[in-house]
C-alpha positions in Angstrom: -23.3 14.4 -11.0 -26.7 13.9 -13.1 -28.9 16.3 -11.5 -32.0 14.2 -12.6 -31.2 11.8 -10.1 -32.1 14.1 -7.5 -35.7 15.1 -6.3 -37.3 16.3 -3.0 -39.4 13.5 -1.7 -41.2 15.3 1.0 -45.0 14.4 1.2 -46.6 17.7 1.0 -49.0 19.5 -1.4 -46.3 22.3 -1.4 -43.7 19.9 -3.1 -44.1 19.0 -6.9 -41.4 19.3 -9.9 -42.5 22.7 -10.6 -41.5 24.2 -7.6 -38.3 26.2 -7.4 -36.7 24.1 -4.4 -37.5 20.5 -6.3 -34.1 20.0 -7.3 -31.0 22.1 -6.6 -29.2 23.9 -9.5 -25.9 22.4 -8.9 -24.5 19.7 -6.3 -23.8 20.6 -3.6 -26.4 23.1 -3.6 -25.1 27.0 -3.8 -25.1 28.9 -0.3 -27.5 31.5 -1.4 -30.0 28.8 -2.8 -33.5 28.4 -0.9 -33.9 24.7 0.0 -37.1 25.7 1.5 -40.0 27.6 0.4 -42.9 29.0 2.3 -46.8 28.4 1.6 -46.6 31.4 -1.0 -43.5 29.9 -2.5 -41.0 32.5 -1.1 -37.6 31.5 0.3 -37.9 30.2 3.9 -34.1 30.2 4.6 -31.2 30.0 2.4 -28.9 26.8 2.2 -25.9 28.4 4.4 -28.4 29.6 7.2 -27.8 27.8 10.7 -31.3 27.2 10.9 -33.9 26.0 8.4 -37.5 26.4 9.5 -39.6 23.1 8.5 -43.0 24.6 9.6 -44.5 24.5 6.0 -44.0 20.7 5.9 -44.6 19.8 9.3 -47.7 21.9 10.0 -46.2 23.1 13.2 -43.1 24.8 14.3 -40.1 22.7 13.5 -36.4 23.6 12.8 -33.5 22.0 11.8 -30.4 23.5 13.8 -27.0 22.9 12.0 -25.2 24.1 15.5 -23.2 26.9 13.8 -25.4 29.7 15.0 -27.7 30.1 18.1 -27.8 26.8 19.7 -28.6 25.4 23.3 -26.6 22.3 22.5 -23.1 21.6 21.5 -21.7 24.0 19.1 -20.5 23.0 15.6 -17.7 24.9 13.6 -18.6 26.3 10.3 -16.5 23.3 8.4 -18.4 20.7 10.1 -21.7 22.6 9.8 -21.3 22.8 6.4 -20.6 19.1 6.0 -23.8 18.5 8.0 -25.7 20.6 6.0 -24.5 18.6 3.1 -25.6 15.0 4.3 -29.1 16.7 5.3 -29.5 17.9 1.7 -28.6 14.3 0.7 -31.3 13.1 3.2 -33.8 15.6 1.3 -32.9 15.0 -2.2 -30.7 11.6 -2.6 -31.9 8.3 -3.6 -33.8 7.6 -0.3 -34.9 11.0 0.3 -37.3 11.4 3.5 -40.6 12.0 3.1 -41.7 13.8 6.2 -40.3 16.5 8.3 -40.0 14.7 11.2 -38.0 11.9 9.9 -35.3 14.5 8.4 -35.2 16.1 11.6 -34.8 12.7 13.2 -31.6 11.8 10.9 -30.0 15.1 11.8 -30.7 14.8 15.4 -29.3 11.1 15.4 -25.8 11.8 13.7 -25.5 15.6 14.9 -23.3 14.4 18.0 -20.6 12.7 15.7 -19.9 16.2 14.2 -20.2 18.1 17.6 -17.7 15.7 18.9 -15.2 16.3 15.8 -15.6 20.1 16.4 -14.6 19.6 20.2 -11.6 17.5 19.0 -10.5 20.2 16.4 -11.0 17.7 13.3 -13.0 17.6 10.1 -15.7 14.9 10.4 -14.6 13.6 6.8 -11.2 12.8 8.6 -12.8 10.9 11.5 -11.5 7.7 10.4 -7.9 8.6 11.0 -8.6 9.2 14.6 -9.4 6.2 16.4 -9.6 7.8 19.8 -12.2 10.2 18.3 -14.3 7.2 17.1 -14.7 5.7 20.5 -15.7 9.3 21.6 -18.4 9.4 19.1 -19.5 6.3 20.2 -19.9 7.3 23.9 -22.0 10.3 22.7 -24.4 8.7 20.1 -27.8 7.9 22.0 -28.0 4.0 23.1 -31.7 4.2 21.8 -31.0 5.2 18.4 -27.2 3.7 18.2 -28.6 1.2 15.5 -30.3 3.8 13.6 -27.0 6.0 13.5 -24.9 3.2 12.1 -27.8 2.6 9.4 -27.6 6.1 8.5 -23.7 6.4 8.3 -23.8 3.5 6.1 -26.1 5.2 3.9 -23.9 8.3 3.8 -21.1 5.6 3.2 -23.1 4.0 0.0 -23.4 7.9 -1.4 -19.8 8.7 -0.9 -19.4 9.2 -4.7 -22.2 11.7 -4.6 -21.2 13.4 -1.4 -17.5 13.6 -2.1 -17.0 12.4 1.6 -17.9 10.1 4.3 -18.3 10.2 7.7 -17.2 6.6 8.4 -15.9 3.7 6.3 -17.0 0.0 6.8 -14.2 -0.6 9.2 -15.1 2.5 11.2 -18.7 1.4 11.3 -17.7 -2.0 12.4 -15.6 -0.3 15.3 -18.8 1.8 16.0 -20.8 -1.5 16.2 -18.5 -3.0 18.4 -18.3 0.1 20.6 -22.5 -0.1 20.9 -23.3 0.6 24.6 -25.8 -1.8 26.1 -29.4 -0.6 25.9 -31.5 -3.9 25.5 -31.4 -5.9 28.8 -30.9 -9.2 26.7 -29.8 -9.6 23.2 -32.1 -11.6 20.7 -31.0 -15.0 20.7 -29.8 -16.6 17.4 -31.2 -19.9 16.6 -28.6 -22.4 15.7 -28.0 -23.5 12.3 -29.3 -27.2 12.6 -32.3 -26.1 14.7 -33.0 -23.3 12.3 -32.8 -25.4 9.3 -35.0 -28.1 10.6 -37.8 -25.7 11.7 -37.6 -24.4 8.0 -37.7 -27.9 6.3 -40.9 -28.9 8.4 -42.6 -25.5 7.2 -41.5 -26.4 3.7 -43.0 -29.9 4.0 -46.3 -28.8 5.4 -46.6 -26.3 2.7 -45.9 -28.8 0.0 -48.4 -31.4 1.5 -51.1 -28.5 1.3 -49.9 -27.8 -2.2 -50.1 -31.4 -3.2 -53.7 -31.7 -1.9 -55.1 -28.3 -2.6 -57.8 -29.3 -5.2 -59.2 -32.0 -2.9 -59.1 -29.6 0.5 -60.9 -27.2 -1.6 -63.4 -29.5 -3.1 -64.1 -30.9 0.6 -64.6 -27.1 1.8 -66.9 -26.2 -0.7 -68.9 -29.2 -0.2 -69.2 -28.8 3.3 -70.2 -25.1 2.5 -72.8 -26.6 0.3 -74.1 -28.7 3.0 -74.7 -25.7 5.3 -76.1 -23.7 2.9 -78.8 -26.5 1.9 -79.8 -27.0 5.3 -80.3 -23.3 6.3 -81.7 -22.2 3.0 -78.5 -20.3 1.8 -75.0 -19.7 3.0 -75.6 -16.3 4.2 -78.5 -18.0 6.5 -76.0 -20.5 7.8 -73.5 -18.0 8.7 -76.1 -15.3 10.5 -78.8 -17.5 11.7 -77.9 -20.0 14.3 -81.0 -20.7 16.4 -81.7 -24.2 14.9 -77.8 -25.1 14.6 -78.3 -28.5 16.1 -81.0 -29.6 13.9 -79.3 -28.1 10.7 -75.7 -29.5 11.2 -75.0 -31.5 8.1 -72.5 -33.7 9.7 -74.5 -36.0 12.2 -76.1 -39.4 12.3 -79.3 -38.3 11.4 -82.0 -39.7 9.2 -82.2 -37.0 6.5 -85.6 -35.3 5.5 -86.9 -33.4 2.2 -85.6 -30.0 3.7 -82.4 -31.2 6.0 -79.7 -33.6 4.7 -77.4 -35.3 7.0 -74.0 -36.7 6.0 -72.8 -38.6 8.9 -69.5 -37.8 10.8 -67.4 -35.6 8.7 -64.7 -38.0 9.0 -66.7 -39.8 6.3 -66.5 -36.9 4.1 -62.8 -36.5 4.7 -62.7 -40.1 3.7 -64.5 -39.2 0.5 -62.4 -36.5 -0.9 -59.1 -38.2 0.1 -57.9 -35.8 2.7 -58.2 -37.8 6.2 -54.6 -38.9 6.5 -53.6 -35.2 5.8 -55.7 -33.7 8.1 -54.7 -36.4 11.0 -50.8 -36.0 9.9 -50.8 -32.8 11.1 -53.4 -32.1 13.5 -53.7 -35.6 15.1 -56.3 -38.3 14.6 -59.9 -37.8 14.4 -62.0 -38.4 17.5 -65.2 -40.4 18.1 -67.3 -37.1 18.8 -70.1 -35.9 16.4 -71.3 -32.8 15.1 -68.9 -29.8 14.6 -66.2 -31.2 16.4 -64.7 -33.3 14.0 -65.4 -30.8 11.2 -63.4 -28.2 13.2 -60.3 -30.1 12.4 -60.2 -28.8 8.8 -60.4 -25.4 10.0 -57.7 -26.0 12.2 -55.6 -27.5 9.5 -56.2 -24.2 7.4 -54.8 -22.2 10.3 -51.8 -24.2 10.7 -51.1 -23.9 6.9 -51.4 -20.1 6.8 -49.4 -19.9 10.1 -46.7 -21.9 8.7 -46.7 -19.9 5.3 -46.0 -17.1 7.6 -43.3 -18.3 9.7 -42.0 -19.5 6.4 -41.8 -15.9 4.9 -40.6 -14.5 8.4 -37.7 -16.7 8.0 -36.0 -14.8 5.3 -37.7 -11.4 4.8 -36.6 -9.9 8.6 -40.4 -8.6 8.5 -42.0 -8.0 12.1 -45.0 -10.4 13.2 -47.1 -7.3 13.1 -46.2 -6.3 9.7 -46.8 -9.6 8.1 -50.4 -9.9 9.4 -51.2 -7.0 7.0 -49.7 -8.6 3.8 -52.6 -9.3 1.2 -52.9 -11.8 -1.6 -50.9 -9.6 -4.1 -48.1 -8.9 -1.8 -45.3 -10.9 -3.6 -43.6 -8.5 -6.3 -41.0 -9.7 -8.7 -38.2 -7.3 -9.6 -36.0 -7.9 -12.5 -32.3 -6.8 -12.1 -30.1 -7.1 -15.2 -27.2 -8.7 -13.1 -29.3 -10.7 -10.6 -32.3 -11.8 -12.3 -35.7 -12.0 -10.6 -35.7 -10.7 -7.2 -38.8 -11.6 -5.1 -40.0 -9.0 -2.8 -43.1 -8.6 -0.2 -45.0 -5.5 -0.5 -47.3 -4.5 2.5 -49.7 -1.7 3.0 -47.7 1.6 3.9 -48.7 2.8 7.5 -49.4 6.4 8.1 -47.3 6.1 11.5 -44.4 5.1 9.2 -44.4 7.2 5.9 -40.5 6.8 5.3 -41.0 3.0 4.8 -42.7 1.7 1.4 -43.1 -1.7 3.4 -40.8 -3.6 1.0 -39.0 -6.9 2.0 -36.8 -9.2 -0.5 -37.6 -12.7 0.5 -36.2 -16.2 -0.7 -37.2 -17.2 -4.4 -39.1 -20.4 -2.7 -41.6 -17.5 -1.2 -44.4 -18.2 -3.5 -44.7 -21.6 -2.2 -46.2 -19.8 1.1 -47.7 -17.1 -0.6 -49.7 -19.6 -3.0 -50.8 -21.7 -0.4 -52.0 -18.7 2.0 -53.7 -16.9 -0.8 -55.9 -20.2 -1.5 -57.1 -20.5 2.0 -57.8 -16.8 2.2 -59.7 -17.0 -0.9 -61.7 -19.9 0.4 -62.6 -18.1 3.7 -63.6 -14.9 1.5 -66.4 -17.3 0.2 -67.9 -16.8 3.5 -66.8 -13.7 4.6 -68.5 -11.9 1.9 -71.8 -13.5 2.7 -71.7 -11.4 6.1 -72.8 -7.7 6.2 -71.5 -6.8 9.5 -67.4 -7.3 8.6 -67.3 -4.1 6.4 -65.8 -6.3 3.6 -65.3 -4.2 0.2 -65.0 -5.3 -3.5 -61.2 -4.6 -3.1 -61.2 -7.0 0.0 -63.0 -9.5 -2.0 -60.4 -9.3 -5.1 -57.3 -9.1 -2.5 -57.8 -10.6 0.7 -55.6 -10.7 3.5 -53.4 -13.5 3.6 -54.0 -14.2 7.4 -57.9 -14.2 7.9 -60.5 -14.9 10.6 -62.6 -18.4 10.5 -65.6 -17.5 8.5 -66.9 -20.9 8.1 -70.5 -21.7 9.2 -69.0 -24.2 11.7 -66.7 -22.0 13.2 -68.1 -20.2 16.7 -65.7 -17.5 17.2 -67.2 -13.9 17.4 -65.5 -11.6 14.2 -64.2 -8.0 14.4 -64.6 -6.1 11.2 -62.5 -7.6 8.6 -59.5 -4.7 8.4 -59.1 -5.3 12.1 -56.2 -7.5 12.2 -56.5 -10.6 14.5 -53.9 -10.5 17.2 -50.6 -12.5 16.3 -50.0 -15.6 18.2 -46.1 -16.1 19.3 -44.4 -18.8 17.7 -44.2 -20.7 20.4 -47.9 -20.6 20.8 -48.2 -21.7 17.2 -45.9 -24.6 17.9 -47.5 -25.8 21.1 -51.0 -25.6 19.6 -49.8 -27.7 16.6 -47.1 -30.4 18.2 -46.9 -32.5 15.3 -45.3 -29.6 13.3 -41.8 -29.9 14.7 -40.4 -32.8 16.5 -39.3 -31.9 20.0 -36.5 -34.3 19.9 -34.9 -32.3 16.8 -35.2 -29.0 18.4 -33.4 -30.3 21.5 -30.2 -28.1 22.1 -27.2 -30.4 21.7 -23.8 -29.0 22.7 -22.7 -28.0 19.1 -25.8 -26.0 18.9 -25.2 -24.1 22.1 -21.6 -23.4 21.2 -22.9 -21.5 18.2 -25.7 -19.8 19.5 -23.5 -18.4 22.3 -20.9 -17.4 19.7 -23.6 -15.1 18.2 -25.2 -14.3 21.3 -23.0 -14.1 24.6 -25.9 -13.1 26.5 -28.0 -16.1 26.5 -29.7 -17.1 29.5 -28.1 -20.2 30.8 -31.1 -21.3 32.6 -33.3 -21.3 29.5 -30.9 -22.2 26.8 -28.7 -25.2 27.8 -28.0 -28.8 26.5 -30.9 -31.0 26.6 -33.5 -28.4 26.6 -35.8 -27.8 23.8 -35.3 -24.3 22.1 -37.8 -21.8 23.0 -38.8 -20.1 19.4 -39.8 -16.4 19.3 -40.7 -14.5 15.9 -38.1 -11.9 16.8 -35.4 -14.6 16.7 -36.1 -15.3 13.0 -35.3 -11.5 12.3 -31.8 -11.7 13.9 -31.1 -15.4 12.6 -32.1 -14.3 9.2 -29.8 -11.3 9.3 -26.9 -13.1 10.5 -27.4 -16.0 7.9 -27.4 -13.4 5.1 -24.4 -12.1 6.5 -22.5 -15.6 6.7 -24.5 -18.5 4.7 -21.8 -20.6 5.7 -23.4 -21.3 9.0 -26.1 -23.2 7.4 -25.0 -26.8 6.9 -27.6 -28.1 4.3 -25.9 -27.5 0.9 -29.1 -26.7 -0.6 -30.3 -24.5 1.7 -27.0 -22.8 2.0 -27.1 -22.1 -2.0 -30.4 -20.5 -1.6 -29.2 -18.5 1.1 -26.7 -17.3 -1.0 -29.0 -16.0 -3.6 -30.9 -14.3 -0.9 -27.6 -12.6 0.5 -26.8 -11.0 -2.6 -30.3 -9.8 -3.3 -30.1 -8.4 0.6 -26.9 -6.8 -0.1 -28.1 -5.3 -3.3 -31.2 -3.6 -1.9 -29.9 -2.8 1.4 -26.5 -1.9 0.7 -26.9 0.0 -2.5 -30.4 1.0 -2.9 -30.9 -0.5 -6.2 -33.8 0.8 -8.5 -34.2 3.3 -5.6 -36.4 1.3 -3.7 -37.3 2.4 -0.3 -37.4 -0.6 1.7 -38.4 -1.4 5.3 -36.5 0.9 7.6 -36.7 -1.3 10.3 -35.5 -4.2 8.3 -32.5 -2.2 6.9 -31.7 -1.1 10.3 -31.5 -4.7 11.8 -29.5 -6.0 8.7 -26.8 -3.2 8.9 -26.4 -3.7 12.5 -25.7 -7.4 12.2 -23.5 -7.0 9.3 -21.1 -4.7 11.2 -21.4 -6.9 14.3 -20.6 -9.7 12.3 -17.6 -8.0 10.7 -16.4 -6.6 13.9 -16.8 -10.3 15.7 -14.9 -12.0 12.7 -12.1 -9.3 13.1 -11.6 -10.0 16.8 -11.6 -13.9 16.3 -8.9 -14.6 13.9 -6.0 -14.8 16.0 -7.3 -18.0 17.4 -5.9 -21.7 16.7 -9.3 -22.2 14.7 -7.7 -20.4 11.7 -5.2 -21.5 9.6 -3.5 -20.0 6.4 -2.9 -22.2 3.7 0.3 -20.4 3.0 1.6 -21.1 6.4 1.8 -19.3 9.8 3.6 -16.4 8.7 0.8 -15.3 6.4 -1.6 -15.8 9.3 0.4 -13.7 11.3 0.6 -10.8 8.6 -3.1 -10.9 8.4 -3.6 -11.0 12.4 -1.1 -8.0 12.6 -3.0 -6.0 9.7 -6.0 -6.1 11.7 -4.8 -6.3 15.3 -5.9 -3.3 17.5 -2.6 -3.3 19.4 -0.9 -2.2 16.2 -2.8 1.0 15.9 -0.6 2.6 13.2 -1.1 -0.2 10.7 -4.8 -0.2 11.6 -5.2 3.1 10.7 -3.3 3.1 7.4 -5.4 -0.2 6.5 -8.7 1.6 7.2 -7.8 4.7 5.1 -6.7 2.3 2.3 -9.8 0.3 2.7 -7.8 -2.9 3.2 -9.5 -4.3 6.3 -12.3 -6.4 5.5 -13.9 -10.0 6.5 -16.8 -12.0 5.6 -17.6 -15.6 6.2 -17.1 -17.9 3.2 -17.6 -21.6 3.1 -14.1 -22.6 3.9 -13.5 -20.0 6.7 -12.8 -16.0 6.2 -11.7 -14.1 3.5 -10.2 -11.0 4.2 -10.0 -9.6 0.5 -11.4 -6.2 0.8 -11.6 -6.1 -3.0 -14.6 -7.7 -5.2 -13.6 -11.3 -5.7 -15.2 -13.1 -8.8 -15.2 -16.4 -7.1 -16.9 -15.7 -4.2 -16.1 -18.8 -1.9 -19.5 -19.9 -1.4 -20.5 -22.0 -4.2 -16.9 -23.1 -4.9 -13.7 -23.2 -2.7 -11.4 -24.4 -5.7 -9.7 -21.0 -6.3 -9.6 -20.4 -2.5 -7.5 -23.3 -2.2 -5.2 -22.7 -5.2 -6.9 -25.1 -7.5 -4.5 -27.8 -8.8 -1.2 -26.1 -8.6 -1.4 -23.2 -6.0 -1.2 -23.2 -2.6 -4.2 -21.3 -2.0 -5.2 -17.6 -1.6 -3.3 -15.2 0.3 -6.5 -13.4 2.0 -7.8 -16.7 3.3 -7.7 -18.0 6.8 -9.2 -21.5 7.0 -11.6 -22.6 9.9 -10.9 -25.8 11.1 -14.3 -25.8 13.2 -16.0 -26.1 9.6 -14.7 -29.6 9.1 -18.2 -31.0 9.3 -19.9 -28.6 7.1 -17.0 -29.4 4.6 -17.8 -33.1 5.0 -21.2 -32.6 4.2 -20.5 -30.4 1.0 -17.8 -33.4 0.1 -21.0 -35.7 0.0 -23.2 -33.4 -2.1 -20.0 -32.7 -4.3 -19.6 -37.0 -4.6 -23.5 -37.3 -5.5 -23.0 -34.9 -8.4 -19.8 -36.5 -9.7 -21.8 -40.0 -9.7 -24.3 -38.5 -12.2 -22.5 -35.8 -14.4 -21.2 -36.7 -17.7 -17.3 -37.7 -17.2 -16.3 -35.6 -20.5 -18.1 -32.5 -19.3 -16.6 -29.1 -18.1 -18.8 -29.5 -15.0 -17.2 -32.7 -14.3 -13.8 -31.5 -14.6 -15.0 -28.5 -12.3 -16.3 -30.9 -9.6 -13.2 -33.1 -9.8 -11.2 -29.7 -8.8 -13.6 -29.1 -6.1 -12.8 -32.6 -4.7 -9.1 -31.8 -4.6 -9.7 -28.6 -2.9 -11.5 -30.2 -0.1 -9.1 -32.8 0.2 -6.5 -29.9 0.6 -8.9 -28.3 3.2 -8.8 -31.8 5.2 -4.9 -31.9 5.0 -4.5 -28.5 6.5 -7.1 -29.6 9.4 -5.3 -32.8 10.2 -1.9 -30.8 10.3 -3.3 -28.3 12.6 -4.5 -31.1 15.0 -1.5 -32.9 15.1 
């Protein structure tokens, strides 16, 4: 192993490349080597010791207890304790090394029950996957409150298998653990059905595009209004801080101008002049006949809408929490280049002191700049006003790099403002939609029978009084996180072809970063946890559903039976051998499910030609067609027909599309045969 890849990442003045414990002399570390040094640089423990003191890093008494010495909890035998030490060493020196003593102890505490159970059962934890009954006991011993974190940690150890030389759980084992997860939350977060999810995303995008197309006119109008207030008050600062004579100075009234005060009539006249009246009314409703600042407030209302629409657009793709998104600044979009996957956009937030393990990064869609640019433009306009106020604590850094979500600082805004770095209290998603009823058409987000079927398939615990046919879907921010994670795992759920392709790109990026820690970036721990939780839940759900009549093998019933028997829980011996060989796998593709555990160059998302066997073959033996995806395939066929109509008939692309068309016809043939 290349030891240069290793390095202690604890955030402490006692840790730097020159210290003797910064990098182990070998991997795994030798038993008599000191992984922790005291404040004077002397060994605080040896690698083989059953207890490691973390006081020097924690600033208080804190210990790691590996369970093979004096312990109040379950005892761990020496062989398993050594595996646990090896894992902890990876948590310290590996590519995602912990940054605090507390997080290191947290990881040990979360997975320690697994090794304790293995010790009680007389097996080595690295052989756990050979013992299904013990896996079930491990699931029962893992704390329900940190079960998701345990799965994420075990996933990280699986990724590090080539460095560790072992793993505590493979993918099938993790899927089994996810399936056995005890109930901890009273209600599972609802999954938004694809049709409704795609519609709200489309409307958010239309709103942002509309703003982008009118951006210059909006800014010209905004600056004109600021200048009007500055003229009447003597300066922009005065218009923002002195309101004693506001009714006399308000520029947008039907009053006669004087040498010192100019009136421009109702604001609608100004909106007409700058060509934004139709835009404002399209998104915020018609102007009223009220004068003064009532009409002018529509401009600020519209700016708030676009900012919140941009925020919602980003949350649809990033797995970011709403509180985290309110701390994003104008420079939050980072483009990382990968030789294999190209440019990968990421959101970068401020690292918080309460979560030092997270470098606050979230991969997003390649369309994220649309939202970022609109929000950044609005934030910059509002900073023109904010910087004129001395009571907000705005620094030069804030001026150069404003928050994407900011308060209304316009002279016509009546709200009281907190210090700039005090983030506004986030609105919930339903509150946003209720305040801007023209953003979504309620008829389009009314739950249909197909919507409810899909939603219940992913979230069986849906409240039947709230989520029912004919009811309007009640949106919430946390739904976007779970829906995004599910869609990243199986983009075939999304029916719009273009959106599906976009999700495919995002899925590759998410898998790359969340799965393999590419470029050694420390992503948001919470986002990783929810993504990995969904990944294993979806695999477990897929493995348990394939025996149903909706799945058909292109090679016939015998081949389907072979696949079902391979993964059947009743056939324990075959399942154990399949897990050991790494043969068991399941992932959603455009035409159904692929059970190929090895990397496939064809994918099954952008093309199904090779899945269905091309012109000559009968189909892939690892494929089970899903007859319920016929609607998606029909829409995909229309997209293929549209491309065939414009592509040159003598081109390779035309021939590829023809092969795709023939494979679609094969799919329809299998569906018709199944329905007969």
